[in-house]
C-alpha positions in Angstrom: -38.4 53.2 -177.1 -34.8 53.7 -175.8 -35.1 54.2 -171.8 -32.0 55.8 -169.9 -31.6 55.2 -166.5 -29.7 58.7 -166.0 -29.3 61.6 -167.7 -25.6 60.7 -168.3 -26.8 57.8 -170.3 -28.6 59.7 -172.8 -27.3 59.7 -176.4 -27.8 62.6 -178.3 -30.3 62.9 -181.3 -30.8 65.4 -184.0 -33.8 67.2 -183.2 -35.3 66.8 -179.5 -38.7 67.8 -178.9 -38.9 67.5 -175.0 -41.3 67.5 -172.1 -41.0 66.5 -168.3 -43.2 65.4 -165.7 -44.1 62.5 -163.5 -46.6 61.1 -166.1 -48.2 58.9 -163.1 -51.0 56.6 -164.7 -50.4 57.8 -168.2 -54.1 58.7 -168.2 -56.3 60.3 -171.2 -54.8 63.9 -170.0 -51.4 62.9 -170.4 -52.0 60.8 -173.8 -53.1 64.1 -175.3 -50.2 65.8 -174.3 -48.0 63.1 -175.8 -49.9 63.1 -178.9 -49.2 66.5 -179.5 -45.5 66.0 -178.7 -45.3 63.5 -181.1 -47.0 65.6 -183.6 -44.7 68.3 -183.2 -41.8 65.7 -183.6 -42.9 64.5 -186.8 -43.8 68.0 -188.2 -39.9 68.9 -187.4 -38.5 65.1 -188.5 -37.5 65.2 -184.7 -37.8 62.8 -182.0 -39.7 63.0 -178.8 -38.0 62.9 -175.5 -39.5 62.4 -172.1 -37.9 63.4 -168.7 -39.5 61.6 -165.8 -38.6 61.4 -162.1 -38.1 58.3 -159.7 -38.9 58.1 -156.9 -41.8 60.6 -157.2 -40.5 63.8 -156.1 -43.2 64.1 -153.2 -41.6 61.1 -151.3 -38.1 62.8 -151.3 -39.3 66.2 -150.5 -42.1 65.1 -148.1 -40.9 61.7 -146.1 -44.0 59.8 -144.9 -46.3 61.1 -147.7 -49.1 58.5 -148.0 -50.0 58.9 -151.6 -49.5 55.8 -153.5 -48.8 55.5 -157.2 -51.1 54.7 -160.3 -48.0 53.2 -162.1 -44.6 51.6 -161.3 -41.7 52.9 -163.3 -42.0 49.8 -165.7 -45.6 50.3 -166.1 -45.0 53.9 -167.2 -42.4 52.9 -169.5 -44.5 50.3 -171.1 -47.4 52.8 -171.5 -45.2 55.4 -173.1 -43.5 52.9 -175.5 -47.1 52.0 -176.7 -47.8 55.6 -177.3 -44.6 55.9 -179.6 -42.6 57.7 -177.5 -38.8 57.7 -178.9 -36.7 58.3 -175.6 -37.6 58.2 -171.9 -35.1 59.5 -169.4 -35.3 58.5 -166.1 -33.9 60.9 -163.5 -33.2 59.6 -159.9 -34.9 62.3 -157.8 -32.6 62.7 -154.7 -32.1 65.5 -152.2 -29.0 66.3 -154.0 -30.9 66.7 -157.1 -33.5 68.7 -155.7 -31.1 71.2 -155.0 -30.3 71.8 -158.6 -31.3 75.6 -159.7 -33.9 76.3 -162.5 -30.7 77.6 -164.4 -28.7 74.8 -163.7 -31.3 72.4 -165.1 -31.9 74.1 -168.2 -28.1 74.6 -169.1 -26.9 71.4 -167.7 -29.9 68.8 -168.7 -32.2 70.7 -171.2 -29.4 72.4 -173.4 -25.8 70.7 -172.9 -27.2 67.0 -172.3 -30.2 66.7 -174.3 -29.8 69.7 -177.1 -33.4 70.6 -177.0 -35.0 72.2 -179.9 -38.5 72.3 -178.7 -39.8 72.2 -175.2 -43.5 71.5 -174.4 -44.6 72.7 -171.1 -47.4 74.0 -169.1 -48.2 77.6 -168.0 -47.9 76.9 -164.5 -44.9 74.6 -164.5 -42.3 75.4 -162.0 -38.9 73.7 -161.6 -35.6 73.8 -160.1 -34.7 74.3 -156.2 -37.7 75.5 -154.4 -39.5 75.5 -157.6 -38.0 79.0 -158.6 -38.0 78.5 -162.2 -41.2 79.3 -164.3 -42.9 79.2 -167.7 -42.3 83.0 -168.2 -38.3 82.4 -167.4 -38.2 79.8 -170.4 -40.2 81.7 -172.8 -38.1 84.9 -172.1 -34.9 82.9 -172.4 -35.6 80.4 -174.9 -33.8 82.4 -177.8 -30.7 82.5 -175.7 -30.7 78.6 -175.1 -31.4 77.8 -178.7 -34.9 76.0 -178.2 -38.8 77.2 -178.5 -41.2 77.0 -175.8 -44.4 75.3 -176.9 -47.3 76.0 -174.3 -49.7 73.5 -173.0 -52.9 74.9 -172.5 -54.3 75.9 -169.0 -57.1 73.5 -169.8 -55.1 70.5 -170.5 -52.9 71.4 -167.4 -56.1 71.4 -165.3 -57.3 68.2 -166.9 -54.0 66.4 -166.1 -54.0 67.4 -162.6 -57.7 66.7 -161.8 -57.6 63.3 -163.7 -54.5 61.9 -161.6 -56.2 63.1 -158.2 -59.7 62.0 -159.4 -58.3 58.5 -160.5 -56.8 58.0 -157.2 -59.9 58.9 -155.2 -62.0 56.6 -157.6 -59.7 53.6 -157.1 -60.0 54.1 -153.1 -63.6 54.8 -153.2 -65.3 51.7 -155.1 -65.3 53.4 -158.4 -62.9 51.4 -160.3 -65.0 51.9 -163.5 -64.8 55.6 -163.2 -61.0 55.5 -162.7 -60.7 53.2 -166.0 -62.7 55.9 -167.8 -60.1 58.5 -166.9 -57.4 56.2 -167.7 -58.8 55.1 -170.8 -57.9 51.5 -170.2 -58.6 49.1 -167.1 -56.6 49.8 -164.0 -53.6 47.4 -163.8 -51.2 46.0 -161.1 -49.0 42.8 -161.0 -47.8 40.6 -158.2 -46.5 37.0 -157.5 -48.6 34.1 -156.2 -47.6 33.1 -152.7 -49.1 30.7 -150.1 -52.1 31.3 -148.2 -54.4 29.4 -145.8 -56.2 27.6 -148.7 -59.7 28.2 -147.3 -60.9 29.1 -150.8 -60.2 25.6 -151.9 -62.1 24.0 -148.9 -65.2 25.9 -149.9 -64.9 25.2 -153.8 -63.1 28.4 -154.8 -59.4 27.9 -155.1 -57.4 31.3 -155.2 -54.1 32.6 -156.0 -52.9 34.5 -153.2 -51.2 37.8 -154.6 -48.3 39.8 -152.8 -47.4 43.1 -154.6 -43.6 43.7 -154.2 -44.0 47.4 -155.2 -44.5 49.6 -152.1 -45.6 52.5 -154.1 -48.3 51.0 -155.9 -51.8 51.6 -155.1 -54.2 48.9 -154.4 -58.0 49.1 -155.1 -60.4 49.6 -152.3 -61.5 46.3 -150.3 -64.2 44.1 -151.9 -65.1 41.8 -154.8 -64.2 42.4 -158.6 -64.2 41.1 -161.9 -60.6 40.8 -163.4 -58.9 39.9 -166.5 -55.4 38.1 -166.0 -52.2 37.4 -167.6 -50.1 34.6 -166.6 -46.8 33.9 -168.5 -48.2 35.5 -171.8 -51.6 33.6 -171.5 -55.1 35.3 -170.9 -57.6 34.1 -168.4 -60.5 35.7 -166.6 -61.6 35.5 -163.0 -62.9 37.2 -159.7 -60.8 39.0 -157.0 -61.3 39.7 -153.6 -59.1 42.1 -151.6 -59.6 43.0 -147.9 -59.2 41.5 -144.4 -61.9 38.5 -144.8 -64.2 39.2 -141.9 -66.0 36.2 -142.1 -62.9 34.1 -141.1 -61.4 36.6 -138.6 -58.3 37.2 -140.6 -56.1 40.3 -139.5 -54.1 40.8 -142.6 -55.3 42.2 -145.8 -54.9 39.7 -148.7 -55.5 40.0 -152.3 -57.0 36.4 -153.6 -57.8 35.6 -157.2 -60.2 32.7 -158.2 -59.1 32.1 -161.9 -62.2 30.8 -163.9 -61.5 27.3 -165.6 -57.6 27.0 -164.0 -56.2 24.3 -162.3 -52.5 24.6 -162.9 -49.8 25.2 -159.9 -48.7 28.6 -160.0 -46.9 29.3 -156.9 -44.1 32.0 -157.1 -45.1 33.3 -160.5 -46.2 36.5 -161.4 -49.9 37.4 -162.3 -50.9 40.8 -164.3 -54.2 41.7 -163.3 -56.5 44.4 -165.2 -59.4 45.5 -162.8 -62.6 45.7 -164.9 -65.4 46.6 -162.3 -66.2 46.4 -158.5 -69.0 43.6 -157.9 -69.4 44.5 -154.3 -68.0 45.9 -151.1 -66.3 43.4 -148.6 -69.0 41.7 -146.6 -68.8 40.0 -143.2 -71.1 37.0 -143.6 -72.5 34.9 -140.8 -70.8 31.8 -141.7 -68.5 30.0 -144.3 -71.6 28.4 -145.9 -73.4 32.0 -146.4 -69.8 33.0 -147.9 -69.5 29.9 -150.4 -73.4 31.0 -151.7 -72.4 34.3 -152.1 -69.1 33.6 -154.0 -71.2 31.5 -156.5 -73.2 34.6 -157.2 -70.2 36.8 -157.5 -68.5 34.4 -159.9 -71.8 34.7 -162.3 -71.8 38.4 -161.9 -68.3 38.5 -163.0 -68.4 36.4 -165.7 -71.4 38.4 -167.0 -69.4 41.6 -166.7 -66.4 40.2 -168.6 -68.6 38.7 -171.5 -69.7 42.4 -172.1 -65.8 43.2 -172.6 -64.8 40.3 -174.8 
């Protein structure tokens, strides 16, 4: 897949079959639309082109919006590549870009820059300044612009909207297993290993403290989880705790991972985490000994859960 960090970098193709959207999460609803896009391109000997926007338009149009994202741009690109998308155009979403009218968007980007031959779009899609552009406008003017408009069904559009919202809700409400079902895979995030207080090591459960640099990335709700890990291309299993560690009086939220059967020094290295299932919510124990006993139980539960997914 070719990735373009701006519409000006796009190289023309013979028969572009195009759709546009944020595609946050690239979940099952998105995957269905991309499958239709790919089928259309194959039947016309064309190539699939996806236009996406970064940062998410809500952060520019509504500063201070607390919504977090299911995927970073890099994660999104990796997922779209695996789905067989040919071209991904990343358009920087700025205040200036938000002032582009719907006619300008169609003529300058869809027609002049991309040369769109088929445009796959939802019945309720709005675009351009103040969301003035509509599906009806595109349908009526498609012959003039030289492309065909292919409608995404109302049900498919609704499924996409519901899924994105529902996935975020599940992740924040201790229901990661339900989020995974809508994603069609395990929820994933990455971070760098940083120094912590090394309390886990003192009670027999050494942990890698993870720092996520992407401020837009959604972190799951507090609690203990069974996780799959990738470190420098090698795969491992482990359990993760997210929270404020109330038993030891911590005031900072941390992400700590106990990697099973692992003793390497991995400070400053990146870890990719796939969140399989939550074991429990965060608990305040009466002392460190009770915490240690519960961690032993959590470890066994995590191993039992992960064994089912081997």
